[in-house]
Biopython code that builds the backbone (N, CA, C, O; Angstrom):
import numpy as np
from Bio.PDB.StructureBuilder import StructureBuilder

atoms = [
    (1, "UNK", "N", (-32.780, 30.595, 43.962)),
    (1, "UNK", "CA", (-32.608, 30.816, 45.373)),
    (1, "UNK", "C", (-32.793, 32.303, 45.708)),
    (1, "UNK", "O", (-33.485, 32.656, 46.663)),
    (2, "UNK", "N", (-32.174, 33.146, 44.919)),
    (2, "UNK", "CA", (-32.302, 34.582, 45.155)),
    (2, "UNK", "C", (-33.755, 35.018, 45.006)),
    (2, "UNK", "O", (-34.246, 35.850, 45.768)),
    (3, "UNK", "N", (-34.429, 34.449, 44.024)),
    (3, "UNK", "CA", (-35.828, 34.810, 43.800)),
    (3, "UNK", "C", (-36.701, 34.416, 44.986)),
    (3, "UNK", "O", (-37.601, 35.164, 45.368)),
    (4, "UNK", "N", (-36.444, 33.256, 45.565)),
    (4, "UNK", "CA", (-37.233, 32.812, 46.716)),
    (4, "UNK", "C", (-37.015, 33.727, 47.915)),
    (4, "UNK", "O", (-37.972, 34.073, 48.607)),
    (5, "UNK", "N", (-35.775, 34.124, 48.170)),
    (5, "UNK", "CA", (-35.481, 35.037, 49.274)),
    (5, "UNK", "C", (-36.135, 36.391, 49.029)),
    (5, "UNK", "O", (-36.681, 36.997, 49.950)),
    (6, "UNK", "N", (-36.078, 36.865, 47.784)),
    (6, "UNK", "CA", (-36.681, 38.159, 47.445)),
    (6, "UNK", "C", (-38.191, 38.144, 47.657)),
    (6, "UNK", "O", (-38.756, 39.113, 48.163)),
    (7, "UNK", "N", (-38.836, 37.067, 47.281)),
    (7, "UNK", "CA", (-40.289, 36.980, 47.447)),
    (7, "UNK", "C", (-40.658, 36.978, 48.923)),
    (7, "UNK", "O", (-41.606, 37.653, 49.324)),
    (8, "UNK", "N", (-39.920, 36.229, 49.736)),
    (8, "UNK", "CA", (-40.196, 36.185, 51.170)),
    (8, "UNK", "C", (-39.986, 37.566, 51.790)),
    (8, "UNK", "O", (-40.816, 38.033, 52.570)),
    (9, "UNK", "N", (-38.866, 38.223, 51.440)),
    (9, "UNK", "CA", (-38.622, 39.568, 51.977)),
    (9, "UNK", "C", (-39.685, 40.553, 51.509)),
    (9, "UNK", "O", (-40.119, 41.408, 52.281)),
    (10, "UNK", "N", (-40.101, 40.442, 50.272)),
    (10, "UNK", "CA", (-41.115, 41.363, 49.746)),
    (10, "UNK", "C", (-42.441, 41.180, 50.468)),
    (10, "UNK", "O", (-43.151, 42.153, 50.720)),
    (11, "UNK", "N", (-42.777, 39.945, 50.799)),
    (11, "UNK", "CA", (-44.051, 39.689, 51.479)),
    (11, "UNK", "C", (-44.010, 40.048, 52.957)),
    (11, "UNK", "O", (-45.029, 40.443, 53.524)),
    (12, "UNK", "N", (-42.868, 39.921, 53.578)),
    (12, "UNK", "CA", (-42.793, 40.061, 55.034)),
    (12, "UNK", "C", (-42.238, 41.411, 55.471)),
    (12, "UNK", "O", (-42.827, 42.063, 56.332)),
    (13, "UNK", "N", (-41.125, 41.842, 54.901)),
    (13, "UNK", "CA", (-40.382, 42.944, 55.504)),
    (13, "UNK", "C", (-40.450, 44.264, 54.746)),
    (13, "UNK", "O", (-40.337, 45.321, 55.367)),
    (14, "UNK", "N", (-40.625, 44.242, 53.460)),
    (14, "UNK", "CA", (-40.512, 45.473, 52.682)),
    (14, "UNK", "C", (-41.877, 46.104, 52.402)),
    (14, "UNK", "O", (-42.878, 45.401, 52.269)),
    (15, "UNK", "N", (-41.907, 47.441, 52.313)),
    (15, "UNK", "CA", (-43.153, 48.106, 51.933)),
    (15, "UNK", "C", (-43.503, 47.801, 50.478)),
    (15, "UNK", "O", (-42.648, 47.344, 49.719)),
    (16, "UNK", "N", (-44.726, 48.045, 50.090)),
    (16, "UNK", "CA", (-45.285, 47.626, 48.812)),
    (16, "UNK", "C", (-44.465, 48.012, 47.581)),
    (16, "UNK", "O", (-44.078, 47.098, 46.853)),
    (17, "UNK", "N", (-44.168, 49.254, 47.284)),
    (17, "UNK", "CA", (-43.454, 49.514, 46.029)),
    (17, "UNK", "C", (-42.024, 48.985, 46.040)),
    (17, "UNK", "O", (-41.530, 48.525, 45.011)),
    (18, "UNK", "N", (-41.355, 49.044, 47.187)),
    (18, "UNK", "CA", (-39.983, 48.567, 47.274)),
    (18, "UNK", "C", (-39.935, 47.044, 47.120)),
    (18, "UNK", "O", (-39.007, 46.510, 46.512)),
    (19, "UNK", "N", (-40.917, 46.359, 47.662)),
    (19, "UNK", "CA", (-40.979, 44.898, 47.541)),
    (19, "UNK", "C", (-41.133, 44.454, 46.098)),
    (19, "UNK", "O", (-40.485, 43.499, 45.669)),
    (20, "UNK", "N", (-41.987, 45.139, 45.343)),
    (20, "UNK", "CA", (-42.168, 44.786, 43.933)),
    (20, "UNK", "C", (-40.902, 45.038, 43.116)),
    (20, "UNK", "O", (-40.553, 44.250, 42.237)),
    (21, "UNK", "N", (-40.231, 46.124, 43.411)),
    (21, "UNK", "CA", (-38.972, 46.418, 42.717)),
    (21, "UNK", "C", (-37.936, 45.343, 43.035)),
    (21, "UNK", "O", (-37.207, 44.890, 42.154)),
    (22, "UNK", "N", (-37.880, 44.946, 44.293)),
    (22, "UNK", "CA", (-36.929, 43.935, 44.728)),
    (22, "UNK", "C", (-37.206, 42.591, 44.052)),
    (22, "UNK", "O", (-36.276, 41.925, 43.598)),
    (23, "UNK", "N", (-38.471, 42.189, 43.983)),
    (23, "UNK", "CA", (-38.839, 40.928, 43.331)),
    (23, "UNK", "C", (-38.529, 40.994, 41.839)),
    (23, "UNK", "O", (-38.021, 40.023, 41.278)),
    (24, "UNK", "N", (-38.822, 42.107, 41.189)),
    (24, "UNK", "CA", (-38.518, 42.262, 39.766)),
    (24, "UNK", "C", (-37.029, 42.178, 39.478)),
    (24, "UNK", "O", (-36.612, 41.539, 38.513)),
    (25, "UNK", "N", (-36.223, 42.828, 40.322)),
    (25, "UNK", "CA", (-34.772, 42.780, 40.157)),
    (25, "UNK", "C", (-34.248, 41.359, 40.351)),
    (25, "UNK", "O", (-33.390, 40.901, 39.596)),
    (26, "UNK", "N", (-34.756, 40.675, 41.346)),
    (26, "UNK", "CA", (-34.324, 39.297, 41.597)),
    (26, "UNK", "C", (-34.718, 38.381, 40.445)),
    (26, "UNK", "O", (-33.962, 37.476, 40.091)),
    (27, "UNK", "N", (-35.885, 38.602, 39.858)),
    (27, "UNK", "CA", (-36.310, 37.782, 38.713)),
    (27, "UNK", "C", (-35.390, 37.998, 37.518)),
    (27, "UNK", "O", (-35.037, 37.043, 36.825)),
    (28, "UNK", "N", (-35.002, 39.240, 37.274)),
    (28, "UNK", "CA", (-34.076, 39.533, 36.174)),
    (28, "UNK", "C", (-32.728, 38.861, 36.422)),
    (28, "UNK", "O", (-32.133, 38.312, 35.494)),
    (29, "UNK", "N", (-32.242, 38.896, 37.654)),
    (29, "UNK", "CA", (-30.975, 38.249, 37.997)),
    (29, "UNK", "C", (-31.070, 36.746, 37.778)),
    (29, "UNK", "O", (-30.144, 36.142, 37.237)),
    (30, "UNK", "N", (-32.171, 36.137, 38.189)),
    (30, "UNK", "CA", (-32.347, 34.696, 38.010)),
    (30, "UNK", "C", (-32.344, 34.300, 36.533)),
    (30, "UNK", "O", (-31.691, 33.330, 36.149)),
    (31, "UNK", "N", (-33.068, 35.045, 35.713)),
    (31, "UNK", "CA", (-33.111, 34.752, 34.270)),
    (31, "UNK", "C", (-31.723, 34.928, 33.667)),
    (31, "UNK", "O", (-31.294, 34.111, 32.852)),
    (32, "UNK", "N", (-31.019, 35.981, 34.057)),
    (32, "UNK", "CA", (-29.660, 36.188, 33.568)),
    (32, "UNK", "C", (-28.725, 35.076, 33.986)),
    (32, "UNK", "O", (-27.859, 34.661, 33.215)),
    (33, "UNK", "N", (-28.895, 34.592, 35.199)),
    (33, "UNK", "CA", (-28.064, 33.498, 35.702)),
    (33, "UNK", "C", (-28.268, 32.229, 34.875)),
    (33, "UNK", "O", (-27.304, 31.520, 34.586)),
    (34, "UNK", "N", (-29.490, 31.942, 34.497)),
    (34, "UNK", "CA", (-29.769, 30.768, 33.659)),
    (34, "UNK", "C", (-29.043, 30.884, 32.322)),
    (34, "UNK", "O", (-28.434, 29.917, 31.866)),
    (35, "UNK", "N", (-29.100, 32.045, 31.695)),
    (35, "UNK", "CA", (-28.422, 32.227, 30.406)),
    (35, "UNK", "C", (-26.908, 32.124, 30.543)),
    (35, "UNK", "O", (-26.244, 31.557, 29.676)),
    (36, "UNK", "N", (-26.361, 32.664, 31.617)),
    (36, "UNK", "CA", (-24.907, 32.577, 31.830)),
    (36, "UNK", "C", (-24.482, 31.129, 32.008)),
    (36, "UNK", "O", (-23.497, 30.702, 31.406)),
    (37, "UNK", "N", (-25.202, 30.363, 32.821)),
    (37, "UNK", "CA", (-24.846, 28.967, 33.034)),
    (37, "UNK", "C", (-24.996, 28.141, 31.756)),
    (37, "UNK", "O", (-24.155, 27.289, 31.473)),
    (38, "UNK", "N", (-26.052, 28.381, 30.984)),
    (38, "UNK", "CA", (-26.237, 27.641, 29.734)),
    (38, "UNK", "C", (-25.087, 27.913, 28.773)),
    (38, "UNK", "O", (-24.590, 26.996, 28.118)),
    (39, "UNK", "N", (-24.667, 29.160, 28.688)),
    (39, "UNK", "CA", (-23.558, 29.508, 27.793)),
    (39, "UNK", "C", (-22.252, 28.889, 28.290)),
    (39, "UNK", "O", (-21.476, 28.363, 27.493)),
    (40, "UNK", "N", (-22.007, 28.946, 29.581)),
    (40, "UNK", "CA", (-20.787, 28.402, 30.166)),
    (40, "UNK", "C", (-20.714, 26.887, 29.965)),
    (40, "UNK", "O", (-19.671, 26.367, 29.569)),
    (41, "UNK", "N", (-21.795, 26.188, 30.231)),
    (41, "UNK", "CA", (-21.790, 24.728, 30.154)),
    (41, "UNK", "C", (-21.840, 24.206, 28.727)),
    (41, "UNK", "O", (-21.526, 23.039, 28.495)),
    (42, "UNK", "N", (-22.225, 25.039, 27.762)),
    (42, "UNK", "CA", (-22.255, 24.575, 26.372)),
    (42, "UNK", "C", (-20.851, 24.385, 25.814)),
    (42, "UNK", "O", (-20.692, 23.767, 24.762)),
    (43, "UNK", "N", (-19.831, 24.901, 26.490)),
    (43, "UNK", "CA", (-18.452, 24.715, 26.046)),
    (43, "UNK", "C", (-17.987, 23.278, 26.214)),
    (43, "UNK", "O", (-17.102, 22.818, 25.492)),
    (44, "UNK", "N", (-18.576, 22.574, 27.159)),
    (44, "UNK", "CA", (-18.119, 21.242, 27.511)),
    (44, "UNK", "C", (-19.078, 20.195, 26.962)),
    (44, "UNK", "O", (-20.245, 20.139, 27.350)),
    (45, "UNK", "N", (-18.573, 19.372, 26.062)),
    (45, "UNK", "CA", (-19.411, 18.303, 25.538)),
    (45, "UNK", "C", (-19.148, 17.037, 26.348)),
    (45, "UNK", "O", (-18.000, 16.693, 26.627)),
    (46, "UNK", "N", (-20.184, 16.376, 26.708)),
    (46, "UNK", "CA", (-20.081, 15.159, 27.486)),
    (46, "UNK", "C", (-19.932, 13.992, 26.527)),
    (46, "UNK", "O", (-20.757, 13.800, 25.634)),
    (47, "UNK", "N", (-18.881, 13.220, 26.714)),
    (47, "UNK", "CA", (-18.673, 12.035, 25.892)),
    (47, "UNK", "C", (-18.853, 10.806, 26.768)),
    (47, "UNK", "O", (-18.223, 10.669, 27.817)),
    (48, "UNK", "N", (-19.714, 9.929, 26.320)),
    (48, "UNK", "CA", (-19.928, 8.674, 27.026)),
    (48, "UNK", "C", (-19.992, 7.556, 26.012)),
    (48, "UNK", "O", (-20.162, 7.790, 24.816)),
    (49, "UNK", "N", (-19.855, 6.351, 26.497)),
    (49, "UNK", "CA", (-19.972, 5.195, 25.622)),
    (49, "UNK", "C", (-18.701, 4.927, 24.831)),
    (49, "UNK", "O", (-17.614, 5.375, 25.195)),
    (50, "UNK", "N", (-18.864, 4.192, 23.749)),
    (50, "UNK", "CA", (-17.731, 3.748, 22.948)),
    (50, "UNK", "C", (-16.975, 4.905, 22.316)),
    (50, "UNK", "O", (-15.751, 4.843, 22.198)),
    (51, "UNK", "N", (-17.673, 5.959, 21.907)),
    (51, "UNK", "CA", (-16.987, 7.080, 21.257)),
    (51, "UNK", "C", (-16.023, 7.783, 22.200)),
    (51, "UNK", "O", (-15.091, 8.442, 21.739)),
    (52, "UNK", "N", (-16.220, 7.661, 23.498)),
    (52, "UNK", "CA", (-15.302, 8.277, 24.451)),
    (52, "UNK", "C", (-13.996, 7.500, 24.558)),
    (52, "UNK", "O", (-12.983, 8.058, 24.979)),
    (53, "UNK", "N", (-14.001, 6.227, 24.187)),
    (53, "UNK", "CA", (-12.794, 5.410, 24.284)),
    (53, "UNK", "C", (-11.832, 5.645, 23.124)),
    (53, "UNK", "O", (-10.622, 5.487, 23.288)),
    (54, "UNK", "N", (-12.340, 6.014, 21.972)),
    (54, "UNK", "CA", (-11.499, 6.135, 20.783)),
    (54, "UNK", "C", (-10.455, 7.227, 20.994)),
    (54, "UNK", "O", (-10.778, 8.356, 21.363)),
    (55, "UNK", "N", (-9.198, 6.863, 20.751)),
    (55, "UNK", "CA", (-8.089, 7.792, 20.910)),
    (55, "UNK", "C", (-7.412, 7.708, 22.264)),
    (55, "UNK", "O", (-6.354, 8.309, 22.452)),
    (56, "UNK", "N", (-7.986, 6.982, 23.216)),
    (56, "UNK", "CA", (-7.387, 6.868, 24.544)),
    (56, "UNK", "C", (-6.166, 5.974, 24.508)),
    (56, "UNK", "O", (-6.076, 5.055, 23.693)),
    (57, "UNK", "N", (-5.224, 6.250, 25.399)),
    (57, "UNK", "CA", (-4.050, 5.396, 25.545)),
    (57, "UNK", "C", (-4.416, 4.196, 26.404)),
    (57, "UNK", "O", (-5.194, 4.303, 27.351)),
    (58, "UNK", "N", (-3.840, 3.055, 26.056)),
    (58, "UNK", "CA", (-4.046, 1.825, 26.820)),
    (58, "UNK", "C", (-2.693, 1.200, 27.091)),
    (58, "UNK", "O", (-1.707, 1.500, 26.418)),
    (59, "UNK", "N", (-2.661, 0.332, 28.081)),
    (59, "UNK", "CA", (-1.454, -0.432, 28.391)),
    (59, "UNK", "C", (-1.701, -1.880, 28.008)),
    (59, "UNK", "O", (-2.656, -2.497, 28.479)),
    (60, "UNK", "N", (-0.850, -2.420, 27.164)),
    (60, "UNK", "CA", (-0.974, -3.814, 26.737)),
    (60, "UNK", "C", (-0.484, -4.687, 27.885)),
    (60, "UNK", "O", (0.644, -4.522, 28.350)),
    (61, "UNK", "N", (-1.326, -5.623, 28.352)),
    (61, "UNK", "CA", (-0.962, -6.462, 29.500)),
    (61, "UNK", "C", (-0.831, -7.934, 29.130)),
    (61, "UNK", "O", (-0.444, -8.751, 29.967)),
    (62, "UNK", "N", (-1.143, -8.273, 27.908)),
    (62, "UNK", "CA", (-1.016, -9.658, 27.483)),
    (62, "UNK", "C", (-1.441, -9.794, 26.043)),
    (62, "UNK", "O", (-1.805, -8.814, 25.392)),
    (63, "UNK", "N", (-1.393, -11.024, 25.548)),
    (63, "UNK", "CA", (-1.781, -11.278, 24.168)),
    (63, "UNK", "C", (-3.293, -11.094, 24.032)),
    (63, "UNK", "O", (-4.074, -11.895, 24.547)),
    (64, "UNK", "N", (-3.688, -10.052, 23.347)),
    (64, "UNK", "CA", (-5.105, -9.792, 23.145)),
    (64, "UNK", "C", (-5.806, -9.167, 24.335)),
    (64, "UNK", "O", (-7.032, -9.223, 24.421)),
    (65, "UNK", "N", (-5.047, -8.562, 25.271)),
    (65, "UNK", "CA", (-5.640, -7.938, 26.455)),
    (65, "UNK", "C", (-4.958, -6.600, 26.701)),
    (65, "UNK", "O", (-3.759, -6.447, 26.470)),
    (66, "UNK", "N", (-5.745, -5.626, 27.176)),
    (66, "UNK", "CA", (-5.197, -4.314, 27.499)),
    (66, "UNK", "C", (-5.976, -3.715, 28.655)),
    (66, "UNK", "O", (-7.138, -4.050, 28.885)),
    (67, "UNK", "N", (-5.314, -2.822, 29.377)),
    (67, "UNK", "CA", (-5.943, -2.157, 30.511)),
    (67, "UNK", "C", (-6.302, -0.727, 30.099)),
    (67, "UNK", "O", (-5.454, 0.033, 29.631)),
    (68, "UNK", "N", (-7.575, -0.383, 30.286)),
    (68, "UNK", "CA", (-8.084, 0.954, 29.980)),
    (68, "UNK", "C", (-8.807, 1.456, 31.226)),
    (68, "UNK", "O", (-9.798, 0.862, 31.651)),
    (69, "UNK", "N", (-8.314, 2.552, 31.816)),
    (69, "UNK", "CA", (-8.929, 3.131, 33.018)),
    (69, "UNK", "C", (-9.160, 2.095, 34.114)),
    (69, "UNK", "O", (-10.173, 2.146, 34.811)),
    (70, "UNK", "N", (-8.238, 1.166, 34.268)),
    (70, "UNK", "CA", (-8.362, 0.142, 35.294)),
    (70, "UNK", "C", (-9.190, -1.058, 34.885)),
    (70, "UNK", "O", (-9.290, -2.016, 35.652)),
    (71, "UNK", "N", (-9.784, -1.041, 33.711)),
    (71, "UNK", "CA", (-10.578, -2.163, 33.216)),
    (71, "UNK", "C", (-9.762, -2.959, 32.204)),
    (71, "UNK", "O", (-8.974, -2.387, 31.451)),
    (72, "UNK", "N", (-9.947, -4.263, 32.187)),
    (72, "UNK", "CA", (-9.241, -5.114, 31.239)),
    (72, "UNK", "C", (-10.185, -5.443, 30.093)),
    (72, "UNK", "O", (-11.298, -5.925, 30.302)),
    (73, "UNK", "N", (-9.714, -5.169, 28.863)),
    (73, "UNK", "CA", (-10.514, -5.367, 27.654)),
    (73, "UNK", "C", (-9.827, -6.372, 26.735)),
    (73, "UNK", "O", (-8.605, -6.517, 26.757)),
    (74, "UNK", "N", (-10.632, -7.064, 25.927)),
    (74, "UNK", "CA", (-10.097, -7.878, 24.841)),
    (74, "UNK", "C", (-9.731, -6.942, 23.699)),
    (74, "UNK", "O", (-10.438, -5.974, 23.419)),
    (75, "UNK", "N", (-8.609, -7.246, 23.041)),
    (75, "UNK", "CA", (-8.140, -6.361, 21.982)),
    (75, "UNK", "C", (-7.694, -7.158, 20.777)),
    (75, "UNK", "O", (-7.497, -8.371, 20.841)),
    (76, "UNK", "N", (-7.537, -6.432, 19.661)),
    (76, "UNK", "CA", (-6.889, -6.993, 18.479)),
    (76, "UNK", "C", (-6.138, -5.856, 17.810)),
    (76, "UNK", "O", (-6.488, -4.682, 17.932)),
    (77, "UNK", "N", (-5.084, -6.255, 17.092)),
    (77, "UNK", "CA", (-4.243, -5.261, 16.454)),
    (77, "UNK", "C", (-3.642, -5.858, 15.193)),
    (77, "UNK", "O", (-3.374, -7.058, 15.134)),
    (78, "UNK", "N", (-3.430, -5.019, 14.182)),
    (78, "UNK", "CA", (-2.800, -5.482, 12.938)),
    (78, "UNK", "C", (-1.314, -5.741, 13.123)),
    (78, "UNK", "O", (-0.747, -6.601, 12.450)),
    (79, "UNK", "N", (-0.685, -5.013, 14.018)),
    (79, "UNK", "CA", (0.743, -5.197, 14.272)),
    (79, "UNK", "C", (0.928, -5.743, 15.682)),
    (79, "UNK", "O", (0.117, -5.462, 16.565)),
    (80, "UNK", "N", (1.980, -6.517, 15.902)),
    (80, "UNK", "CA", (2.205, -7.071, 17.248)),
    (80, "UNK", "C", (2.548, -5.961, 18.244)),
    (80, "UNK", "O", (3.315, -5.046, 17.943)),
    (81, "UNK", "N", (1.972, -6.066, 19.410)),
    (81, "UNK", "CA", (2.209, -5.086, 20.473)),
    (81, "UNK", "C", (2.834, -5.807, 21.665)),
    (81, "UNK", "O", (2.216, -6.704, 22.238)),
    (82, "UNK", "N", (4.058, -5.420, 22.043)),
    (82, "UNK", "CA", (4.700, -6.093, 23.173)),
    (82, "UNK", "C", (4.009, -5.782, 24.496)),
    (82, "UNK", "O", (3.416, -4.717, 24.665)),
    (83, "UNK", "N", (4.091, -6.716, 25.418)),
    (83, "UNK", "CA", (3.494, -6.540, 26.739)),
    (83, "UNK", "C", (4.171, -5.358, 27.437)),
    (83, "UNK", "O", (5.396, -5.241, 27.428)),
    (84, "UNK", "N", (3.372, -4.496, 28.034)),
    (84, "UNK", "CA", (3.868, -3.323, 28.729)),
    (84, "UNK", "C", (3.940, -2.080, 27.855)),
    (84, "UNK", "O", (4.203, -0.986, 28.356)),
    (85, "UNK", "N", (3.711, -2.233, 26.559)),
    (85, "UNK", "CA", (3.777, -1.074, 25.666)),
    (85, "UNK", "C", (2.477, -0.283, 25.721)),
    (85, "UNK", "O", (1.450, -0.767, 26.196)),
    (86, "UNK", "N", (2.552, 0.935, 25.226)),
    (86, "UNK", "CA", (1.387, 1.802, 25.143)),
    (86, "UNK", "C", (0.810, 1.725, 23.735)),
    (86, "UNK", "O", (1.550, 1.610, 22.758)),
    (87, "UNK", "N", (-0.502, 1.789, 23.638)),
    (87, "UNK", "CA", (-1.189, 1.790, 22.343)),
    (87, "UNK", "C", (-2.366, 2.745, 22.435)),
    (87, "UNK", "O", (-2.699, 3.235, 23.514)),
    (88, "UNK", "N", (-2.985, 3.001, 21.307)),
    (88, "UNK", "CA", (-4.182, 3.852, 21.255)),
    (88, "UNK", "C", (-5.345, 3.040, 20.698)),
    (88, "UNK", "O", (-5.167, 2.135, 19.883)),
    (89, "UNK", "N", (-6.539, 3.391, 21.166)),
    (89, "UNK", "CA", (-7.746, 2.720, 20.682)),
    (89, "UNK", "C", (-8.142, 3.359, 19.359)),
    (89, "UNK", "O", (-8.361, 4.567, 19.282)),
    (90, "UNK", "N", (-8.231, 2.535, 18.317)),
    (90, "UNK", "CA", (-8.612, 3.021, 16.988)),
    (90, "UNK", "C", (-10.106, 2.863, 16.740)),
    (90, "UNK", "O", (-10.719, 3.687, 16.062)),
    (91, "UNK", "N", (-10.690, 1.799, 17.293)),
    (91, "UNK", "CA", (-12.117, 1.539, 17.090)),
    (91, "UNK", "C", (-12.612, 0.618, 18.195)),
    (91, "UNK", "O", (-11.826, -0.046, 18.871)),
    (92, "UNK", "N", (-13.912, 0.592, 18.363)),
    (92, "UNK", "CA", (-14.547, -0.290, 19.338)),
    (92, "UNK", "C", (-15.563, -1.136, 18.582)),
    (92, "UNK", "O", (-16.481, -0.611, 17.953)),
    (93, "UNK", "N", (-15.388, -2.452, 18.652)),
    (93, "UNK", "CA", (-16.312, -3.389, 18.017)),
    (93, "UNK", "C", (-16.893, -4.286, 19.101)),
    (93, "UNK", "O", (-16.293, -5.290, 19.485)),
    (94, "UNK", "N", (-18.060, -3.912, 19.583)),
    (94, "UNK", "CA", (-18.674, -4.674, 20.668)),
    (94, "UNK", "C", (-17.826, -4.553, 21.920)),
    (94, "UNK", "O", (-17.631, -3.455, 22.441)),
    (95, "UNK", "N", (-17.321, -5.684, 22.407)),
    (95, "UNK", "CA", (-16.470, -5.689, 23.591)),
    (95, "UNK", "C", (-15.002, -5.906, 23.244)),
    (95, "UNK", "O", (-14.208, -6.287, 24.104)),
    (96, "UNK", "N", (-14.643, -5.665, 21.992)),
    (96, "UNK", "CA", (-13.262, -5.817, 21.535)),
    (96, "UNK", "C", (-12.759, -4.465, 21.042)),
    (96, "UNK", "O", (-13.426, -3.787, 20.260)),
    (97, "UNK", "N", (-11.576, -4.086, 21.511)),
    (97, "UNK", "CA", (-10.963, -2.831, 21.101)),
    (97, "UNK", "C", (-9.947, -3.094, 19.994)),
    (97, "UNK", "O", (-9.121, -3.999, 20.113)),
    (98, "UNK", "N", (-10.002, -2.316, 18.925)),
    (98, "UNK", "CA", (-8.983, -2.363, 17.881)),
    (98, "UNK", "C", (-7.907, -1.364, 18.260)),
    (98, "UNK", "O", (-8.188, -0.179, 18.440)),
    (99, "UNK", "N", (-6.672, -1.843, 18.383)),
    (99, "UNK", "CA", (-5.570, -0.998, 18.824)),
    (99, "UNK", "C", (-4.620, -0.685, 17.685)),
    (99, "UNK", "O", (-4.488, -1.442, 16.723)),
    (100, "UNK", "N", (-3.961, 0.458, 17.828)),
    (100, "UNK", "CA", (-2.865, 0.829, 16.934)),
    (100, "UNK", "C", (-1.708, 1.269, 17.822)),
    (100, "UNK", "O", (-1.932, 1.807, 18.906)),
    (101, "UNK", "N", (-0.465, 1.045, 17.375)),
    (101, "UNK", "CA", (0.673, 1.444, 18.207)),
    (101, "UNK", "C", (0.652, 2.947, 18.490)),
    (101, "UNK", "O", (0.281, 3.752, 17.636)),
    (102, "UNK", "N", (1.060, 3.301, 19.709)),
    (102, "UNK", "CA", (1.117, 4.706, 20.089)),
    (102, "UNK", "C", (2.423, 5.285, 19.566)),
    (102, "UNK", "O", (3.501, 4.888, 20.009)),
    (103, "UNK", "N", (2.335, 6.212, 18.633)),
    (103, "UNK", "CA", (3.528, 6.772, 18.011)),
    (103, "UNK", "C", (4.184, 7.844, 18.875)),
    (103, "UNK", "O", (5.323, 8.227, 18.606)),
    (104, "UNK", "N", (3.501, 8.338, 19.904)),
    (104, "UNK", "CA", (4.045, 9.399, 20.743)),
    (104, "UNK", "C", (4.994, 8.877, 21.800)),
    (104, "UNK", "O", (5.858, 9.619, 22.266)),
    (105, "UNK", "N", (4.857, 7.603, 22.198)),
    (105, "UNK", "CA", (5.715, 7.087, 23.273)),
    (105, "UNK", "C", (6.888, 6.325, 22.741)),
    (105, "UNK", "O", (7.704, 5.827, 23.517)),
]
sb = StructureBuilder()
sb.init_structure("model")
sb.init_model(0)
sb.init_chain("A")
sb.init_seg("    ")
for serial, (resi, resn, name, xyz) in enumerate(atoms, 1):
    if name == "N":
        sb.init_residue(resn, " ", resi, " ")
    sb.init_atom(name, np.array(xyz, "f"), 0.0, 1.0, " ", f" {name:<3s}", serial, name[0])
structure = sb.get_structure()
């Protein structure tokens, strides 16, 4: 955006040497801005799909059913989980979540 404004000002309003300096400065700022944003955004990894579910807390709502982010999923667990209890997702197998009891709650 800054580069576009600089080019328009250089072509319309500024004298020749000052316009070139202005466009060059704006180009350097634009390139620097790209590097700053790339570095800033590299801190955040985007998780999607099944790997994003692993480790999330769920609410057990019935025998073999749990609520995750407002969605109801089929589940299985090695130990019995009472209705209303909290559990964690250990693995995702297709459309079935493997749960383990939540030790923090």
